[in-house]
C-alpha positions as CSV (number, residue, x, y, z in Angstrom):
1,M,92.2,-130.3,-50.4
2,G,94.2,-132.2,-47.6
3,I,96.1,-130.1,-45.2
4,V,95.2,-126.5,-45.0
5,V,97.5,-123.7,-43.6
6,N,95.6,-121.1,-41.7
7,L,98.4,-118.8,-41.0
8,D,96.8,-116.0,-42.4
9,V,93.6,-116.4,-39.9
10,M,96.3,-116.6,-37.0
11,M,98.1,-113.7,-37.9
12,S,94.6,-111.7,-38.4
13,K,93.4,-112.9,-35.0
14,R,96.9,-111.8,-33.3
15,K,97.0,-108.5,-35.5
16,I,100.5,-109.2,-36.9
17,S,101.7,-108.4,-40.1
18,L,103.8,-110.6,-42.3
19,N,106.8,-108.4,-42.0
20,E,106.5,-108.5,-38.2
21,L,106.0,-112.4,-38.1
22,S,109.2,-112.7,-40.4
23,D,111.2,-110.7,-37.9
24,R,110.2,-112.6,-34.9
25,V,110.5,-116.0,-36.5
26,G,113.5,-115.5,-38.9
27,I,111.9,-116.8,-42.0
28,T,112.1,-114.8,-45.4
29,L,108.7,-113.0,-46.4
30,A,108.7,-115.1,-49.5
31,N,108.7,-118.7,-47.4
32,L,105.9,-117.0,-45.1
33,S,104.0,-116.0,-48.0
34,I,104.1,-119.4,-49.3
35,L,102.7,-120.8,-46.3
36,K,100.0,-118.1,-45.8
37,N,98.9,-118.7,-49.4
38,N,98.7,-122.5,-49.0
39,K,101.2,-123.1,-51.7
40,A,103.7,-124.9,-49.1
41,K,104.4,-128.5,-49.8
42,A,106.2,-129.1,-46.5
43,I,107.0,-127.3,-43.3
44,R,109.5,-128.1,-40.8
45,F,108.7,-128.8,-37.4
46,S,111.2,-126.5,-35.9
47,T,109.7,-123.8,-38.3
48,L,106.0,-124.9,-37.0
49,E,107.2,-124.3,-33.3
50,L,108.6,-120.9,-34.0
51,L,105.3,-119.9,-35.4
52,C,103.4,-121.2,-32.7
53,E,105.5,-119.4,-30.2
54,A,105.5,-116.2,-32.0
55,L,101.7,-116.2,-32.5
56,D,100.9,-117.8,-29.0
57,C,98.8,-120.7,-30.5
58,N,98.7,-124.5,-31.0
59,V,99.7,-126.4,-34.0
60,C,95.9,-127.1,-34.7
61,D,95.4,-123.3,-34.9
62,I,97.9,-123.0,-38.0
63,L,97.1,-126.5,-39.5
64,D,93.8,-128.1,-40.2
65,Y,92.8,-131.1,-42.6
66,E,90.2,-131.2,-45.1
67,N,88.7,-134.5,-46.3
68,N,88.4,-134.5,-50.3
69,E,86.4,-137.3,-50.4
70,R,82.7,-137.1,-51.2
71,T,80.1,-138.9,-49.5
72,T,77.5,-140.4,-51.5
73,E,73.9,-141.3,-50.1
74,K,72.3,-144.5,-50.9
């Protein structure tokens, strides 16, 4: 799967709605929704910084990496 965006998890932990986060960060609901639903192809560092500030978290709380490779046993 590669990079996974856990924005929905952090929003739930902070009890913040998409509308409120949009207002705090200054990002459209459509773009936040794309991030939240793991459909984004890229994210600017400045946007990531704003999200971390608004959610009082670290980058690693929002972004994660999942390896696609399957290990085979011999």
